[in-house]
C-alpha positions in Angstrom: 148.5 136.4 93.8 148.9 140.1 94.5 145.6 141.9 95.1 145.4 145.6 94.2 143.1 148.1 95.9 142.8 151.9 95.9 142.6 154.3 98.8 141.5 157.9 98.3 142.7 160.3 101.1 142.7 164.0 101.8 145.9 165.6 100.5 146.8 166.5 104.1 146.7 162.9 105.4 150.1 161.5 106.5 149.0 158.3 108.2 147.0 156.0 105.9 150.0 155.1 103.7 152.0 154.1 106.7 149.2 151.9 108.1 148.6 150.3 104.7 152.1 148.8 105.1 150.9 146.7 108.0 148.8 144.5 105.6 150.3 141.3 104.2 152.5 142.0 101.3 150.2 140.5 98.7 147.7 143.3 99.3 149.0 146.3 97.4 147.5 149.7 98.2 147.5 152.5 95.5 146.8 156.0 96.9 145.1 159.0 95.4 145.2 162.3 97.1 142.2 164.7 97.1 141.8 168.5 97.6 139.2 169.7 100.0 136.0 171.3 98.5 135.9 174.0 101.2 139.3 175.5 101.8 139.6 176.7 105.4 136.9 174.4 106.7 138.4 171.5 108.5 137.2 168.0 107.7 135.1 169.0 104.6 134.6 166.5 101.8 136.8 166.4 98.8 136.2 168.2 95.5 134.0 166.3 93.1 136.3 166.8 90.1 139.3 165.6 92.2 137.3 162.6 93.3 136.4 161.6 89.7 139.9 162.2 88.4 141.8 160.3 91.1 139.3 157.4 91.0 139.7 157.2 87.3 143.5 157.1 87.7 143.2 154.3 90.2 141.1 152.4 87.7 144.0 152.5 85.2 146.0 150.5 87.8 143.3 147.9 87.7 142.4 148.1 91.3 139.7 145.7 92.5 138.3 147.9 95.2 138.4 151.6 96.2 137.8 153.1 99.7 137.5 156.8 100.5 139.4 156.9 103.8 137.9 160.1 105.2 135.1 159.4 107.7 134.4 163.1 108.3 133.5 163.6 104.7 130.4 161.6 105.2 129.0 163.7 108.0 127.6 166.7 106.1 125.1 165.4 103.6 122.3 162.8 104.1 123.1 160.6 101.1 126.9 161.2 100.8 128.0 157.6 101.4 125.8 156.1 98.8 126.2 158.8 96.2 130.0 159.0 96.5 130.5 155.2 96.5 128.6 155.0 93.3 130.6 157.9 91.8 133.9 156.4 92.7 132.9 153.0 91.4 131.8 154.4 88.1 135.1 156.3 87.6 137.4 153.4 88.8 135.4 150.5 87.3 135.6 148.7 90.6 133.5 148.3 93.8 133.8 151.2 96.2 132.9 152.3 99.7 133.5 155.1 102.2 135.3 154.5 105.5 132.1 155.7 107.3 130.2 152.8 105.7 133.1 150.4 106.6 133.1 151.5 110.2 129.3 151.1 110.6 129.3 147.7 109.0 132.3 146.6 111.0 130.7 147.5 114.3 127.6 145.5 113.4 129.7 142.6 112.2 131.3 142.4 115.6 127.8 142.1 117.1 127.9 145.5 118.8 125.0 148.0 118.9 126.1 150.4 121.6 129.4 152.2 121.2 131.7 154.7 122.9 132.9 157.2 120.3 136.4 158.7 120.7 137.8 160.8 117.9 140.2 163.7 117.2 137.1 165.8 116.1 135.2 168.6 117.8 132.0 168.0 119.7 129.9 169.1 116.8 131.6 166.7 114.3 131.3 163.9 116.9 127.6 164.5 117.2 127.3 164.3 113.4 129.2 161.0 113.5 126.9 159.6 116.2 123.8 160.7 114.2 125.2 159.1 111.0 125.9 155.7 112.7 122.4 155.8 114.3 120.6 156.7 111.1 122.5 154.4 108.7 123.5 151.5 110.9 121.3 151.4 114.0 124.2 152.0 116.3 123.6 153.9 119.6 126.4 156.2 120.8 126.3 155.8 124.6 129.2 158.2 125.3 131.5 160.3 123.2 134.6 162.4 123.5 136.7 164.4 121.0 140.1 166.0 121.2 139.0 169.1 119.3 141.8 169.0 116.7 141.7 172.0 114.5 143.2 170.5 111.4 144.4 167.3 109.8 148.1 168.0 110.6 147.3 168.1 114.3 145.5 164.8 114.1 148.5 163.1 112.6 150.6 164.2 115.6 148.2 162.8 118.2 149.5 159.8 120.3 147.8 156.6 121.3 147.6 157.9 124.9 145.0 160.4 123.8 142.5 157.7 122.9 143.4 155.4 125.8 142.8 158.2 128.3 139.4 159.0 126.6 138.4 155.3 126.8 139.1 155.3 130.5 137.1 158.4 131.1 133.9 157.3 129.2 134.0 153.5 129.7 130.9 152.0 131.2 129.3 148.5 131.2 126.7 149.2 128.5 129.4 150.1 125.9 129.9 147.1 123.7 132.7 148.5 121.4 134.8 151.6 121.0 134.9 153.5 117.7 137.8 155.7 116.8 137.1 157.6 113.5 139.8 159.6 111.8 142.0 158.2 109.0 144.9 160.5 109.9 144.8 159.4 113.6 147.5 156.7 114.0 145.8 153.9 115.7 146.6 150.5 114.2 149.6 149.7 116.5 147.5 150.3 119.6 144.2 148.5 118.9 145.1 145.1 120.3 146.5 146.7 123.5 143.3 148.8 123.9 141.2 145.7 123.5 143.1 143.7 126.1 142.9 146.6 128.7 139.2 147.4 128.2 137.9 144.0 127.2 135.9 145.4 124.3 136.5 145.5 120.5 137.9 148.7 119.0 137.0 149.8 115.4 139.0 152.5 113.7 138.8 154.1 110.3 141.8 152.5 108.7 141.3 149.1 110.3 137.6 149.1 109.2 138.7 150.1 105.7 141.1 147.2 105.5 138.4 144.8 106.8 136.1 145.9 104.1 138.8 145.3 101.5 139.7 141.9 102.9 136.1 140.8 103.1 135.9 141.4 99.3 139.3 140.3 98.2 140.9 138.4 101.0 139.7 134.8 100.3 139.5 134.2 104.0 142.8 135.9 105.0 143.0 137.2 108.6 145.4 139.7 110.0 146.2 139.1 113.7 147.7 141.7 115.9 145.4 144.7 115.0 142.3 143.9 117.0 139.4 141.4 116.8 138.0 142.9 113.5 141.0 141.9 111.4 141.9 138.8 113.5 138.5 137.3 113.2 137.2 138.9 109.9 133.5 138.6 110.8 131.0 138.7 108.0 129.1 142.0 107.6 
């Protein structure tokens, strides 16, 4: 039976739809695009009216779950994740979550508490992400590094080697997992290779979003080839 889920993304994102195609065919993604609430401010959350409208449209497709795949949107308000997940769920008529929630839960599900954070973001945005994961999920960021991308288009052009080089620079024994936020950063094809090289699980925005969806809809399905999180599908 085909399972339908919705993904809300910034209008500038060019990666999520491609990585959704890596899922088994019976999981059908339906995409809604969102305008930023703060033009000119990189990584700002989407407009509320756009969020409501696109979530409502996804509801007409009878989606069974909706994820907001924009981790950076969660970093600028204390209660953003909880408030927005409820808002999306009310409009779509289906359970909802943010990718920031999915990433935090995925790290905990893998049994990790100390992470190395590598992202396309600036140092300031990375610090906000580390604070969010500590506050909401009890996760300690042992080391972090960002690429300082100035906009979403630049993130979409980054290569796997950027993250791999950053892992090598910040790797240390106390890091239990690497986290790579950024829904527009292409990562899925490289996760398994990163894990083999560094011997630690890697959690990324789109991978964690798929894990959250599969935990709800997947009936035990696992997706090998894209890291431990999808290959093992731990509870969380």
